[in-house]
C-alpha positions in Angstrom: 262.5 0.6 218.9 266.1 -0.2 218.2 267.4 2.3 215.8 271.1 3.1 214.5 271.7 6.2 212.5 274.7 6.1 210.5 276.5 9.5 210.2 276.6 12.0 213.3 277.0 15.0 211.6 274.8 17.9 211.4 271.9 15.6 210.3 272.5 12.4 211.8 273.1 13.7 215.4 269.9 15.5 215.2 267.9 12.7 214.6 269.6 10.4 217.2 268.7 12.9 219.6 265.2 13.6 218.4 264.5 9.8 218.4 266.5 9.0 221.7 264.3 11.3 223.4 261.1 10.0 222.9 262.3 6.6 224.0 263.6 4.7 221.0 266.9 2.8 221.6 269.7 4.7 219.5 273.1 3.8 218.7 274.6 6.9 216.9 277.5 5.3 214.4 280.3 7.1 212.8 283.4 6.0 211.6 285.1 8.8 212.8 286.8 7.9 216.4 287.5 11.4 217.2 283.8 12.4 216.8 282.4 9.6 218.7 285.0 10.3 221.4 283.7 13.6 221.7 280.2 13.1 221.6 280.6 10.4 224.4 281.7 13.2 226.3 279.3 15.4 225.2 281.1 17.7 222.9 279.1 18.7 219.8 279.6 21.3 217.0 275.9 21.3 216.2 273.9 24.5 217.1 270.9 23.7 219.5 272.4 20.5 220.9 273.9 20.8 224.5 276.4 18.8 226.3 273.5 18.3 229.0 271.1 16.8 226.5 273.9 14.3 225.3 274.9 13.4 228.7 271.5 13.0 230.0 270.3 10.6 226.9 273.7 8.3 227.3 273.1 8.3 231.1 269.4 7.1 230.5 270.7 4.4 228.1 268.5 5.5 225.3 271.4 7.0 223.3 275.2 5.6 222.9 277.5 6.4 220.3 279.9 3.8 218.6 282.2 3.3 215.8 282.0 -0.6 216.1 279.9 -2.1 213.2 279.1 -5.0 215.3 277.0 -2.8 217.6 274.0 -2.4 214.9 273.9 -5.8 213.6 270.2 -6.5 215.4 268.5 -3.2 214.9 265.0 -2.8 213.7 265.7 0.6 211.8 268.8 2.1 210.1 268.8 5.7 209.0 271.6 6.4 206.6 272.3 10.2 207.3 275.9 10.4 205.2 277.4 13.5 203.3 277.0 13.5 199.6 278.9 16.3 198.2 280.3 17.2 194.8 283.4 15.9 192.7 285.7 18.8 192.1 284.1 19.1 188.4 280.7 19.4 190.6 279.2 16.2 189.6 277.3 14.0 192.4 279.5 11.9 194.6 277.8 9.1 195.9 281.0 7.3 197.1 280.5 7.9 200.7 276.7 6.6 200.5 277.8 3.8 198.5 280.4 2.8 201.0 277.9 3.3 204.0 275.2 1.0 202.1 277.7 -1.8 201.6 279.0 -1.6 205.2 275.8 -1.6 206.8 274.4 -4.6 204.3 277.4 -6.8 205.2 276.8 -6.2 208.8 273.2 -6.4 209.6 272.1 -9.8 210.9 268.1 -9.0 210.9 265.7 -8.1 208.7 265.2 -4.0 209.1 263.9 -1.1 207.7 266.6 0.9 205.7 265.8 4.8 205.5 267.7 7.0 203.6 268.1 10.5 204.6 271.2 11.5 202.8 270.3 13.8 199.8 270.6 12.4 196.2 268.9 12.4 193.2 265.6 10.8 192.1 266.1 7.1 192.1 268.9 6.8 194.5 266.9 4.7 197.0 265.7 2.3 194.2 268.3 1.9 191.9 271.6 2.4 194.1 270.9 1.5 197.7 268.6 -1.5 197.3 270.6 -3.4 194.8 273.7 -3.0 197.3 271.7 -4.7 200.2 270.4 -7.1 197.8 273.9 -8.0 196.5 275.7 -7.9 199.8 272.8 -9.7 202.2 270.9 -12.6 202.5 268.5 -10.8 204.9 264.9 -9.4 203.7 265.1 -5.4 204.1 262.3 -2.7 203.4 263.4 0.9 202.1 262.1 4.1 202.4 263.2 7.8 201.8 262.9 10.6 204.2 265.3 13.2 202.8 266.6 15.5 205.7 265.4 19.0 206.3 267.8 20.2 208.9 268.6 24.0 209.0 271.7 24.5 211.2 271.2 27.3 213.6 267.6 27.8 213.0 265.8 28.2 216.3 262.3 28.2 214.8 262.1 25.8 212.7 263.5 22.6 214.0 263.6 18.7 213.7 260.2 18.4 215.7 258.0 21.0 213.8 259.4 20.9 210.4 257.3 18.8 208.2 259.2 15.5 207.1 258.2 13.8 203.3 258.5 10.2 203.5 258.1 7.3 201.0 259.0 3.7 200.7 259.4 1.3 197.8 256.3 -0.8 199.6 253.2 0.4 201.3 254.7 -1.5 204.3 257.8 0.5 204.3 256.1 3.8 204.0 254.0 2.8 207.0 257.0 1.7 209.0 258.9 4.8 208.3 256.1 7.3 209.1 255.3 5.7 212.3 258.9 6.1 213.2 259.1 9.6 212.3 255.7 10.5 213.7 257.0 9.6 217.2 259.3 12.6 217.2 257.7 14.7 214.1 254.9 16.8 214.8 253.9 16.5 210.6 254.8 13.7 208.4 253.7 13.9 204.8 253.7 10.5 202.8 254.1 10.9 198.8 253.6 8.5 196.2 257.1 7.0 195.6 260.8 7.4 197.0 261.3 9.3 193.6 258.9 12.2 194.7 260.3 12.6 198.1 263.9 12.7 196.8 262.9 15.1 193.8 261.2 17.4 196.5 264.2 18.1 198.3 266.2 18.7 195.4 263.4 21.4 194.2 263.3 23.0 197.4 266.9 24.1 197.4 267.0 24.4 193.5 264.0 27.2 194.0 266.5 29.0 196.7 269.5 28.9 194.3 267.6 29.9 191.2 266.3 33.0 193.1 269.4 33.8 194.6 271.0 33.9 191.2 268.2 36.3 190.2 268.7 38.6 192.7 272.5 38.3 192.5 272.3 39.2 188.7 269.7 41.9 189.7 272.6 43.3 191.8 274.9 43.7 189.1 272.1 45.6 186.9 271.6 47.7 189.9 275.1 48.6 190.1 275.2 49.6 186.1 272.0 51.5 186.6 273.4 53.3 189.9 270.7 52.2 192.4 270.4 50.0 195.6 269.4 46.5 195.0 268.7 46.0 198.6 266.5 49.3 198.9 264.6 47.9 195.7 264.3 44.2 197.0 262.8 45.6 200.2 260.3 47.9 198.4 259.3 45.1 196.1 258.6 43.0 199.4 256.0 45.6 200.7 253.6 43.8 198.1 251.8 41.3 200.3 251.3 38.5 197.7 253.3 36.9 194.8 256.8 37.8 195.9 259.4 36.6 198.2 262.3 38.4 199.3 265.8 37.0 198.2 268.9 39.4 199.3 272.3 39.4 196.9 275.4 38.2 198.4 278.7 36.9 197.2 277.7 33.4 196.5 276.0 30.6 198.1 277.1 28.2 200.7 276.1 25.3 203.2 275.6 21.6 202.1 272.1 22.1 200.3 271.7 24.9 198.2 275.2 25.0 196.1 275.1 21.1 196.1 271.4 19.9 195.5 270.9 21.9 192.2 273.7 20.2 190.4 272.1 16.7 191.7 268.9 17.8 190.0 270.8 18.7 186.7 272.9 15.5 186.6 269.6 13.6 186.9 267.9 15.8 184.3 270.8 15.1 181.8 270.7 11.7 182.4 267.2 11.6 181.2 267.9 13.6 178.5 266.7 16.9 179.5 269.0 20.2 179.6 268.4 21.9 183.0 268.9 25.4 181.5 267.9 27.2 184.4 270.0 25.5 187.2 272.8 25.4 185.2 272.8 29.1 184.8 272.1 29.7 188.3 274.8 27.7 189.5 277.1 29.8 187.2 275.9 32.9 188.0 276.4 32.1 192.0 280.0 30.5 191.4 281.0 33.7 189.7 279.7 36.4 192.2 283.3 36.3 193.9 284.7 37.4 191.0 282.2 40.4 190.4 282.6 41.7 194.0 286.2 41.7 193.1 286.0 43.8 190.3 283.8 46.1 192.4 285.9 46.4 195.1 288.8 47.3 192.9 286.8 50.0 191.6 286.0 51.2 194.9 289.7 51.0 195.9 291.0 53.0 192.8 291.5 49.7 190.6 294.5 48.1 192.7 294.4 45.9 195.5 298.0 45.2 195.7 299.5 45.1 199.2 295.9 46.6 200.4 295.4 45.4 204.0 291.8 43.8 203.9 289.9 42.3 206.7 286.9 40.2 206.3 284.1 39.9 209.1 282.7 36.2 209.0 283.7 33.4 207.0 280.9 30.7 207.7 278.5 30.1 205.0 275.5 31.8 207.3 275.1 33.9 210.1 275.5 32.7 213.5 276.9 29.2 213.0 280.6 27.8 212.2 279.8 25.7 209.3 282.1 26.3 206.3 280.8 23.7 204.0 281.0 25.4 200.4 281.4 29.0 201.9 282.2 31.3 199.5 284.0 33.3 201.8 286.8 31.0 201.4 287.1 31.5 197.6 287.0 35.3 198.1 290.1 35.3 200.6 291.9 33.0 198.2 291.0 35.3 195.1 292.0 38.5 197.0 295.2 36.8 197.7 296.0 35.9 194.6 296.0 39.3 193.2 298.0 40.9 196.1 295.9 41.9 199.0 296.9 41.3 202.4 293.9 39.5 203.6 292.8 39.0 207.2 289.8 37.5 208.4 287.8 37.4 211.8 285.3 34.9 212.7 285.1 33.9 216.4 282.5 31.0 215.8 285.3 29.1 213.2 288.2 27.1 214.2 290.4 26.9 211.0 293.9 26.7 210.6 294.0 29.4 207.6 296.7 32.2 207.0 295.3 35.6 207.9 293.3 34.7 211.3 292.8 37.5 213.7 291.4 37.3 217.1 289.3 40.7 216.8 288.2 43.5 214.2 291.3 45.7 213.6 291.2 49.4 212.8 294.8 49.5 211.3 293.2 48.0 207.7 292.4 49.8 204.5 289.1 47.8 203.9 286.7 46.1 206.1 284.4 43.6 204.4 281.2 42.3 206.0 280.7 38.9 204.9 278.8 36.7 207.1 277.9 39.0 210.1 277.1 37.1 213.3 275.4 38.9 216.2 278.6 38.8 218.5 280.1 41.4 216.1 280.6 44.7 217.3 281.2 46.9 214.3 281.3 50.1 216.0 284.9 49.3 216.3 285.3 49.7 212.6 283.0 53.0 212.8 285.1 54.5 215.7 288.4 53.8 213.7 287.0 55.4 210.6 287.6 52.3 208.6 286.3 52.0 205.2 283.7 49.4 205.0 281.9 47.5 202.2 278.8 45.4 203.4 278.6 42.3 201.2 276.3 40.2 203.4 272.9 39.0 202.3 271.6 40.0 205.9 269.1 42.5 205.8 270.1 44.2 208.8 271.9 48.0 208.8 275.1 48.0 210.2 275.4 51.6 209.3 277.1 51.1 205.7 275.1 51.1 202.5 274.6 47.7 201.1 277.5 46.7 198.5 275.7 44.1 196.5 
């Protein structure tokens, strides 16, 4: 089938590769000219996708990248995979999705199946995307929802073996979308409506947000009562039923967990329901950086003025370079505001941010493990006798007690 995937980020590029690998003719579209230039030459920032894979698929003519809107006029399937972030006031921001839908509708010149992978609140496909196409085009489109389930850096659960949830606005759209995803995904689950599919995606990550907030609150209780939250969680996890282990950290990052619950809360409030647990969980996790700084001050005799602090790892999770919603960036900012001299080291991240260093340093007053990558060699700090606080949610033991 002739397919165009709109947006070539973590989600869109993964879909483009998956569909092209099984023989579909795929156009990977993005308005970012520099990104298209890089992808055409085999350069990508997405973990698990190699240069050889990109170049081989392009050589086979099954995949090409473009920022020319004329290139997707006559495709059979359009997959929308664009960001759906939050505004500065942490409300849903559908501007990019709306713009993408308008652009596609104005340029398509054939009846096509429109599939939305972009995460949003229930009703987005039916009440936002479909009306845009109806008002901007004379063609007859079908619509389906297939909320993305990409986990950057996860080598166990990839596009092929992660179950997909699908639903169309009509039975025909559901069948067409299901057949498309079955061609490159092992398990496709159809549900009764796009609203169920959209809500399932939000609830998956709201579940994680709430449980992370719970364990972060538990960590504060543990500190007050003078026991290790990490050790207590590990002990609880020995129970073979009825428990799932979450570990405390300085907050949550990435596009999903910090964002999706706010979409669900917004939808709830629009329907007249107050999402109390969700709102509290968001608040607890957003305030973790402030809580951690208070604890750091206590450990360092209540003053951080002029103190040399180095942070190890600033991406939002281990072994990837993704900085979206990373709480480490807020930690750097807040520590700097109160007078600390902050350095950071992350070999996976290319960021023009003050304090960047190219290795772990021993001439610092304090080392903070925030996002440990497998490439880190913390023996440098051990040998240098650096005072270290482990703030990571990672369950590995790097030789220092877990601090939160």
